[in-house]
C-alpha positions as CSV (number, residue, x, y, z in Angstrom):
1,M,0.0,0.0,0.0
2,T,1.3,3.4,-1.0
3,I,0.2,6.6,0.8
4,Y,0.6,9.9,-1.0
5,A,1.8,12.8,1.1
6,D,0.5,16.1,-0.2
7,G,0.3,18.3,2.9
8,N,-3.5,18.4,2.7
9,S,-5.2,15.1,3.0
10,V,-3.3,12.7,5.3
11,T,-5.5,11.1,7.9
12,I,-4.6,9.6,11.3
13,D,-5.4,6.1,9.8
14,D,-2.8,6.9,7.0
15,V,-0.3,7.8,9.9
16,I,-1.1,4.5,11.7
17,A,-0.6,2.5,8.4
18,V,2.9,4.0,7.9
19,A,3.8,3.6,11.6
20,H,2.8,0.0,11.9
21,N,2.1,-1.6,8.6
22,K,5.3,-0.2,6.9
23,S,3.1,1.4,4.1
24,Q,5.2,3.1,1.5
25,V,5.1,6.9,1.1
26,A,5.3,8.7,-2.2
27,L,4.6,12.2,-3.6
28,S,2.7,13.0,-6.9
29,E,4.3,14.9,-9.7
30,T,2.2,17.9,-8.9
31,T,3.5,17.9,-5.3
32,W,7.1,17.6,-6.6
33,A,6.5,20.5,-9.0
34,N,5.3,22.7,-6.1
35,I,8.4,21.8,-4.1
36,R,10.7,22.7,-6.9
37,K,9.0,26.0,-7.4
38,C,9.4,26.9,-3.7
39,R,13.0,25.8,-3.7
40,A,13.8,27.9,-6.7
41,F,12.5,31.0,-4.9
42,V,14.6,30.2,-1.9
43,E,17.7,29.9,-4.0
44,E,16.9,33.2,-5.6
45,I,16.8,34.8,-2.1
46,A,20.0,33.1,-1.0
47,D,21.7,34.6,-4.1
48,G,20.5,38.1,-3.2
49,D,21.4,40.5,-0.4
50,A,18.2,41.2,1.4
51,P,18.2,39.7,4.9
52,V,15.6,36.9,5.4
53,Y,15.4,35.0,8.6
54,G,16.7,31.4,8.5
55,I,18.2,31.7,5.0
56,N,21.0,34.3,5.4
57,T,20.5,35.3,9.2
58,G,21.3,33.7,12.5
59,F,18.6,32.1,14.5
60,G,16.5,33.1,17.6
61,M,18.2,35.9,19.5
62,L,20.8,35.9,16.7
63,S,18.4,36.8,13.9
64,D,19.9,40.2,13.4
65,V,23.3,38.7,12.5
66,K,23.8,38.7,8.6
67,I,25.5,35.6,7.3
68,E,27.8,35.7,4.3
69,K,26.8,33.8,1.2
70,S,29.9,31.6,1.4
71,H,28.7,30.4,4.8
72,L,25.0,29.6,4.1
73,E,25.5,25.8,3.9
74,D,27.6,26.0,7.1
75,L,24.9,27.8,8.7
76,Q,22.4,25.0,8.2
77,I,24.8,22.2,9.3
78,N,25.8,24.2,12.4
79,L,22.1,24.7,13.2
80,I,21.4,21.0,13.2
81,R,24.5,20.0,15.2
82,S,24.0,22.6,17.9
83,H,20.3,21.9,18.3
84,A,20.5,18.1,18.4
85,I,20.6,18.0,22.2
86,A,17.5,16.0,23.1
87,V,18.0,13.7,26.0
88,G,16.3,10.7,27.7
89,D,15.0,7.4,26.4
90,P,14.5,7.2,22.6
91,F,11.1,7.3,21.1
92,P,9.9,3.8,20.0
93,R,10.2,2.9,16.3
94,D,6.5,3.5,15.5
95,V,6.7,7.1,16.9
96,V,9.9,7.8,14.9
97,R,8.4,6.5,11.8
98,T,5.4,8.7,12.3
99,I,7.7,11.8,13.0
100,M,9.4,11.1,9.6
101,F,6.2,10.7,7.8
102,L,4.6,13.8,9.3
103,R,7.8,15.9,8.4
104,I,7.5,14.6,4.8
105,N,3.9,15.7,4.7
106,V,4.7,19.1,6.0
107,L,7.6,19.6,3.4
108,A,5.3,18.2,0.7
109,K,2.9,21.1,1.3
110,G,5.4,23.2,-0.6
111,F,6.0,26.2,1.7
112,S,9.2,25.2,3.4
113,G,11.8,25.5,0.7
114,I,13.3,22.0,1.0
115,S,15.3,20.6,-2.0
116,V,14.1,17.6,-4.0
117,A,17.4,15.7,-3.1
118,T,16.9,16.1,0.6
119,L,13.3,15.3,0.7
120,S,13.8,12.3,-1.6
121,L,16.4,10.9,0.7
122,L,14.0,11.2,3.7
123,I,11.2,9.5,1.8
124,D,13.7,6.7,0.8
125,L,15.0,6.2,4.4
126,L,11.4,5.9,5.7
127,N,10.4,3.4,3.0
128,Q,13.5,1.3,3.9
129,D,12.6,1.6,7.6
130,I,15.9,3.3,8.4
131,C,15.1,5.3,11.4
132,P,17.2,7.7,13.6
133,S,17.5,7.4,17.2
134,I,15.6,10.4,18.7
135,P,15.7,11.1,22.5
136,S,12.3,11.9,23.8
137,Q,13.0,14.9,26.0
138,G,14.2,18.3,25.2
139,S,11.3,20.1,23.5
140,V,9.5,23.2,24.8
141,G,7.0,23.1,21.9
142,A,8.1,26.3,20.3
143,S,9.9,27.0,17.9
144,G,8.4,23.7,17.3
145,D,10.3,20.4,18.3
146,L,13.7,21.8,17.6
147,A,15.9,19.4,19.6
148,P,14.3,16.0,18.8
149,L,13.7,17.0,15.1
150,S,17.4,18.0,14.9
151,H,18.2,14.3,15.6
152,L,16.1,13.4,12.6
153,A,17.9,16.0,10.4
154,L,21.3,14.5,11.5
155,L,20.3,11.3,9.9
156,L,20.0,13.0,6.4
157,V,23.6,14.4,6.7
158,G,25.0,11.1,7.8
159,E,25.5,12.0,11.5
160,G,24.0,11.1,14.8
161,F,22.7,7.5,15.4
162,V,20.5,5.0,13.6
163,M,18.2,2.7,15.5
164,N,18.7,-0.8,14.0
165,H,16.0,-3.5,14.0
166,A,17.6,-5.0,17.2
167,G,16.8,-1.7,18.9
168,E,20.4,-0.7,19.2
169,R,22.0,2.6,18.4
170,V,24.6,2.5,15.8
171,L,26.5,5.4,14.2
172,T,24.7,6.7,11.1
173,A,28.0,7.2,9.2
174,E,29.0,3.5,9.7
175,Y,25.4,2.3,8.8
176,F,25.4,4.5,5.7
177,M,28.8,3.3,4.6
178,Q,27.7,-0.4,5.1
179,H,24.6,0.0,3.1
180,G,25.8,2.3,0.4
181,I,23.8,5.3,1.4
182,T,25.0,8.8,0.4
183,P,24.0,11.6,2.8
184,V,23.0,15.0,1.5
185,R,24.7,18.5,2.1
186,L,22.1,20.9,3.4
187,K,21.6,24.0,1.3
188,A,20.2,27.4,2.4
189,K,17.1,27.2,4.6
190,E,17.1,23.4,4.6
191,G,18.2,22.8,8.1
192,L,15.6,25.0,9.5
193,A,12.9,23.5,7.1
194,L,13.7,20.1,8.8
195,I,13.4,21.1,12.4
196,N,10.9,23.9,12.6
197,G,7.6,22.4,13.5
198,T,5.4,20.3,15.7
199,Q,5.9,16.9,14.2
200,V,7.2,15.2,17.3
201,M,4.3,16.2,19.6
202,T,1.9,15.5,16.7
203,A,3.4,12.1,16.1
204,V,3.1,11.2,19.8
205,A,-0.5,12.6,19.7
206,A,-1.4,10.4,16.7
207,M,0.0,7.2,18.3
208,T,-1.8,8.0,21.5
209,I,-5.1,8.5,19.6
210,E,-4.8,5.1,18.2
211,K,-4.2,3.6,21.7
212,V,-7.2,5.6,23.2
213,R,-9.5,4.3,20.3
214,K,-8.8,0.8,21.5
215,I,-9.2,1.7,25.1
216,A,-12.6,3.2,24.4
217,T,-13.9,-0.1,23.0
218,L,-12.0,-2.4,25.4
219,S,-13.3,-0.4,28.4
220,D,-16.9,-1.2,27.3
221,I,-16.1,-4.9,26.9
222,A,-14.6,-4.8,30.5
223,L,-17.7,-2.9,31.7
224,A,-20.0,-5.5,30.2
225,M,-18.1,-8.3,31.8
226,T,-18.2,-6.6,35.2
227,I,-21.9,-5.8,34.9
228,D,-22.7,-9.5,34.5
229,S,-20.1,-10.6,37.1
230,I,-21.9,-8.6,39.8
231,Q,-25.4,-9.0,38.3
232,G,-25.8,-5.4,37.5
233,S,-28.7,-3.9,35.8
234,L,-29.0,-3.1,32.0
235,K,-31.8,-0.6,32.6
236,P,-29.4,2.4,32.8
237,F,-28.3,1.5,29.3
238,D,-31.8,1.8,27.8
239,K,-31.8,3.7,24.5
240,K,-34.7,5.9,25.7
241,V,-32.4,7.2,28.5
242,H,-29.7,8.4,26.2
243,E,-32.0,9.9,23.7
244,L,-32.9,12.5,26.4
245,R,-29.3,13.6,26.6
246,A,-28.0,13.7,23.1
247,H,-24.2,13.4,23.6
248,K,-23.1,11.0,20.9
249,G,-20.4,9.2,23.0
250,Q,-22.8,8.4,25.7
251,S,-25.3,6.7,23.3
252,E,-22.5,4.9,21.7
253,T,-21.3,3.2,25.0
254,A,-24.9,2.4,25.9
255,Q,-25.4,0.8,22.5
256,N,-22.2,-1.2,22.9
257,I,-23.3,-2.5,26.3
258,R,-26.8,-3.5,25.0
259,T,-25.1,-5.3,22.1
260,L,-22.5,-7.1,24.2
261,L,-25.1,-8.4,26.8
262,A,-28.1,-8.9,24.6
263,D,-28.5,-12.6,25.2
264,S,-27.0,-12.9,28.7
265,E,-28.4,-15.7,30.8
266,I,-27.0,-14.0,33.9
267,N,-28.8,-10.8,33.2
268,Q,-32.1,-12.7,32.6
269,S,-31.6,-14.5,35.9
270,H,-32.0,-11.4,38.1
271,H,-34.5,-9.4,35.8
272,L,-37.0,-9.2,38.6
273,C,-34.7,-8.7,41.6
274,T,-35.4,-6.1,44.3
275,K,-32.2,-4.2,43.8
276,V,-33.0,-0.6,43.0
277,Q,-29.8,0.9,41.7
278,D,-26.2,0.0,40.9
279,A,-23.2,2.1,41.9
280,Y,-22.2,5.1,39.7
281,S,-19.3,3.2,38.3
282,L,-21.8,1.0,36.5
283,R,-25.0,3.1,36.3
284,C,-23.1,6.2,35.1
285,A,-20.6,4.5,32.8
286,P,-22.2,5.6,29.5
287,Q,-21.9,9.3,30.7
288,V,-18.2,8.8,31.7
289,H,-17.1,6.4,28.9
290,G,-19.2,8.4,26.4
291,S,-17.5,11.7,27.4
292,I,-14.1,10.2,26.7
293,R,-15.3,9.2,23.3
294,D,-16.5,12.7,22.5
295,A,-13.2,14.1,23.8
296,L,-11.3,11.8,21.6
297,R,-13.4,12.9,18.5
298,H,-12.5,16.6,19.2
299,V,-8.7,15.6,19.6
300,E,-8.7,13.7,16.5
301,A,-10.1,16.6,14.5
302,V,-7.4,19.0,15.9
303,V,-4.6,16.5,15.3
304,T,-5.7,15.9,11.8
305,V,-5.6,19.6,11.0
306,E,-2.1,19.8,12.5
307,I,-1.0,16.8,10.4
308,N,-1.8,18.8,7.2
309,S,-0.5,22.2,8.4
310,S,2.6,24.2,7.4
311,T,4.4,24.7,10.7
312,D,7.6,26.1,9.4
313,N,9.3,29.5,9.9
314,P,9.7,31.5,7.8
315,L,7.0,30.3,5.4
316,I,7.9,30.7,1.7
317,F,5.2,31.9,-0.7
318,P,6.7,31.5,-4.2
319,N,3.5,32.7,-6.0
320,E,3.5,35.9,-4.1
321,R,7.3,36.1,-4.1
322,E,7.2,36.6,-0.3
323,T,8.5,35.2,2.9
324,I,6.7,35.6,6.2
325,S,8.3,35.0,9.6
326,A,5.5,34.1,12.0
327,G,4.5,31.4,14.5
328,N,2.9,28.4,13.0
329,F,5.5,26.3,14.9
330,H,3.9,27.0,18.3
331,G,2.5,23.9,19.6
332,E,-0.5,25.4,21.7
333,P,-3.2,23.6,19.6
334,I,-1.7,20.1,20.2
335,G,-0.7,20.9,23.8
336,L,-4.1,22.0,24.8
337,V,-6.0,19.0,23.4
338,M,-3.5,16.5,24.7
339,D,-3.9,18.0,28.1
340,Y,-7.7,17.6,27.6
341,L,-7.2,14.0,26.4
342,S,-5.0,13.3,29.4
343,A,-7.8,14.1,31.8
344,A,-10.3,12.1,29.7
345,V,-8.2,9.0,29.6
346,S,-7.3,9.2,33.2
347,E,-11.1,9.0,33.9
348,I,-11.3,5.6,32.2
349,A,-8.7,4.2,34.7
350,S,-10.5,6.0,37.6
351,I,-13.9,4.5,36.9
352,S,-12.4,1.0,36.0
353,E,-10.6,1.0,39.3
354,R,-13.9,1.7,41.1
355,R,-15.5,-1.3,39.4
356,I,-12.6,-3.5,40.5
357,E,-13.5,-2.4,44.0
358,Q,-17.1,-3.5,43.3
359,L,-15.9,-6.9,42.2
360,I,-13.7,-7.6,45.2
361,N,-15.7,-6.1,48.0
362,P,-18.4,-8.5,49.4
363,I,-20.4,-5.5,50.6
364,F,-21.2,-4.8,46.9
365,N,-21.1,-8.3,45.5
366,D,-23.4,-10.9,46.9
367,H,-22.6,-14.6,46.6
368,I,-19.0,-14.0,45.7
369,P,-16.2,-14.3,48.3
370,A,-14.1,-11.4,49.5
371,F,-11.3,-10.5,47.1
372,L,-12.6,-13.2,44.7
373,A,-10.7,-15.8,46.8
374,P,-12.4,-19.3,47.2
375,K,-10.5,-19.9,50.4
376,K,-10.5,-16.4,51.8
377,G,-8.1,-15.7,54.7
378,L,-5.7,-18.5,53.8
379,N,-5.7,-16.8,50.4
380,S,-5.6,-13.0,49.6
381,G,-7.0,-13.5,46.1
382,F,-7.3,-10.3,44.1
383,M,-6.7,-8.0,47.0
384,I,-3.5,-6.5,45.5
385,V,-4.9,-6.5,42.0
386,H,-7.1,-3.7,43.2
387,V,-4.1,-2.0,45.0
388,T,-2.2,-2.0,41.7
389,A,-5.2,-0.5,39.9
390,A,-5.4,2.1,42.5
391,S,-1.7,3.0,42.1
392,L,-2.0,3.4,38.4
393,A,-5.1,5.5,38.7
394,S,-3.6,7.7,41.3
395,E,-0.3,8.0,39.2
396,N,-2.5,9.3,36.3
397,K,-3.9,12.0,38.5
398,T,-0.4,13.4,39.1
399,L,0.3,13.2,35.4
400,C,-2.8,15.1,34.5
401,F,-1.5,18.5,35.6
402,P,-1.7,20.5,32.3
403,A,1.5,21.0,30.7
404,T,0.4,23.9,28.6
405,V,-0.2,26.2,31.5
406,D,3.6,26.3,32.0
407,S,6.0,28.4,30.0
408,I,9.7,29.1,30.3
409,P,11.2,31.9,28.1
410,T,14.1,30.6,26.0
411,S,16.6,32.0,23.5
412,A,17.5,35.0,25.7
413,G,13.8,36.1,25.8
414,K,13.2,36.1,22.1
415,E,11.1,33.0,22.4
416,D,9.2,34.2,25.5
417,H,6.1,32.0,25.4
418,V,6.3,28.3,24.7
419,S,3.6,25.6,24.6
420,M,5.2,22.6,26.3
421,G,3.0,20.7,23.8
422,T,5.5,17.8,23.5
423,T,5.4,17.3,27.3
424,A,1.6,17.3,27.1
425,A,1.7,14.6,24.4
426,R,4.2,12.5,26.2
427,K,2.5,12.5,29.5
428,T,-0.8,11.7,27.8
429,A,0.8,8.6,26.2
430,M,1.9,7.5,29.7
431,I,-1.6,8.0,31.0
432,A,-3.1,6.0,28.2
433,E,-0.7,3.1,28.9
434,N,-1.6,3.2,32.6
435,S,-5.3,3.3,31.8
436,F,-5.0,0.3,29.5
437,K,-3.3,-1.7,32.2
438,V,-6.1,-0.8,34.6
439,I,-8.6,-2.1,32.1
440,V,-6.7,-5.3,31.9
441,L,-6.8,-5.6,35.6
442,E,-10.6,-5.2,35.5
443,L,-10.8,-7.9,32.8
444,L,-8.7,-10.2,35.0
445,S,-10.9,-9.6,38.0
446,A,-14.2,-9.8,36.1
447,A,-13.2,-13.1,34.6
448,Q,-12.5,-14.5,38.1
449,A,-15.9,-13.2,39.4
450,L,-17.7,-14.6,36.3
451,D,-16.6,-18.1,37.2
452,F,-18.6,-17.8,40.3
453,R,-21.8,-17.3,38.3
454,K,-21.6,-20.7,36.8
455,P,-23.5,-22.7,35.6
456,L,-25.2,-19.5,34.3
457,R,-23.5,-18.0,31.1
458,S,-23.1,-14.4,30.1
459,S,-23.8,-13.4,26.5
460,D,-22.2,-15.2,23.6
461,A,-19.8,-12.1,23.1
462,I,-18.7,-11.9,26.7
463,D,-18.5,-15.6,27.0
464,A,-16.2,-15.7,24.1
465,V,-14.0,-13.0,25.6
466,F,-14.1,-15.0,28.9
467,Q,-13.0,-18.2,27.2
468,E,-10.1,-16.3,25.5
469,I,-9.0,-15.0,28.9
470,R,-9.1,-18.5,30.3
471,K,-6.7,-19.8,27.6
472,V,-4.0,-17.7,29.0
473,V,-5.1,-17.0,32.7
474,P,-6.5,-19.9,34.8
475,F,-9.2,-19.5,37.5
476,M,-7.5,-18.7,40.9
477,K,-8.5,-21.6,43.1
478,E,-5.6,-20.7,45.4
479,D,-3.2,-17.9,45.4
480,Y,-0.6,-18.0,42.6
481,F,2.0,-15.8,41.2
482,I,-0.4,-13.3,39.5
483,S,2.0,-10.9,37.7
484,P,2.8,-13.4,34.8
485,Q,-1.0,-13.9,34.4
486,F,-1.5,-10.2,34.1
487,E,1.3,-10.1,31.4
488,N,-0.5,-13.0,29.5
489,L,-3.7,-11.1,29.4
490,Y,-2.1,-7.7,28.7
491,N,-0.5,-9.3,25.6
492,I,-3.8,-10.5,24.1
493,A,-6.1,-7.7,25.4
494,E,-6.4,-5.8,22.1
495,S,-7.4,-9.0,20.3
496,L,-10.4,-9.4,22.6
497,I,-12.1,-6.6,20.6
498,A,-12.2,-8.8,17.5
499,V,-13.3,-11.8,19.6
500,A,-16.3,-9.9,20.9
501,E,-17.1,-8.5,17.5
502,E,-17.1,-11.8,15.9
503,K,-20.0,-12.7,18.1
504,C,-22.0,-9.6,18.3
505,G,-21.0,-7.5,15.3
506,K,-19.0,-4.3,15.0
507,L,-18.7,-2.3,18.2
508,L,-18.7,1.5,18.2
């Protein structure tokens, strides 16, 4: 599959295909023509005497320093080398591939002044899955993701480090020599064209969106299993209820639960019980899960706009024969929505943790032993499963402090308000991972509880999910080393969505 980058129409699904499925990236002839036209104008500026930021001037606080024509190429390589000071653990390969693709898409838009040779090499390296090692810390989110993107730019000039397929860092120069790859020599404006922008925070955002999409559906599956495990009511999921409060996500979650539990024997067995209301973590789940779905929709819309935006500085307008130095590199749009998403995803863990409490606490769950332990007292059962879930949910709360409310002036005060958008994106990715783990812990607990409902069965969909869980996690008759069982379930958790859908149809 080939995806054409044009700077206008790339979707999050396209990004996911490149990140995970190794889809090839290409540009149309029209796109290449626009790139050549913009590059020609940059070269004309470079041959002239008028000062234009980033082409023949210094950077940041040094923008008033005029650079001689004989040093314009030196200016660009010096920029990359001096700015490549990101630190910390490297981004995973899927994020790096996304960063490369998003940068290609921005350059393909035709307002950055990149050369055909440089962009062609970047595309070829991505298509060959040759990825730089990019440390994850060091961006303040304006003027874009300068430090981490500089590590990407180093790849093109044959410097820095490549991340091989064993996950090891190797010198780019050695790797290129071994594989017959010729680096480029950056021309006027090209270094700045490669590093000025929001592609790191946007890449992390796109990968997190993919994760949260799965979390939204998997959390509904976990909720459905918990409802039957503790004999909860389906009345709060009645379509009539949700038509009276027309939030789309709320109705989607309610519909998913109705679909997942449509033919449940367990639900039918207590249809006429005297219990009036379930706890909020069950009864209000459509309102909570649904709000996360609606938040995700908004975040996806903003991130899609950013994917197809020119975030360079200065921007080159060859048709108008004009350059404009402005601020499209500022990461506020991504930072704000990722702070929003961080709170939303944290709520998934929060409500899931409360349902685990419902499962293990005999006060809430009749006819099931405390902590889901058949021989309670001698065995602790799922006592610390809940503690681990509480730990993760609480850690999320500390990570939810909005990164974008902070700003530290940089570049001697020239860059006096920054977005911290990359921090917002990175911490949201951490929250999503924590929340996913809490959902797995809920599935683990609900499966244990569901065993106590035998011989009654849940629905076909939930029973199929239960059977898949039991293939990798045995019923806990007596305490066993539970951490490996969690890992087993964690490794198959995403596949449980397809298992459920095979029985009940596509979930929302």
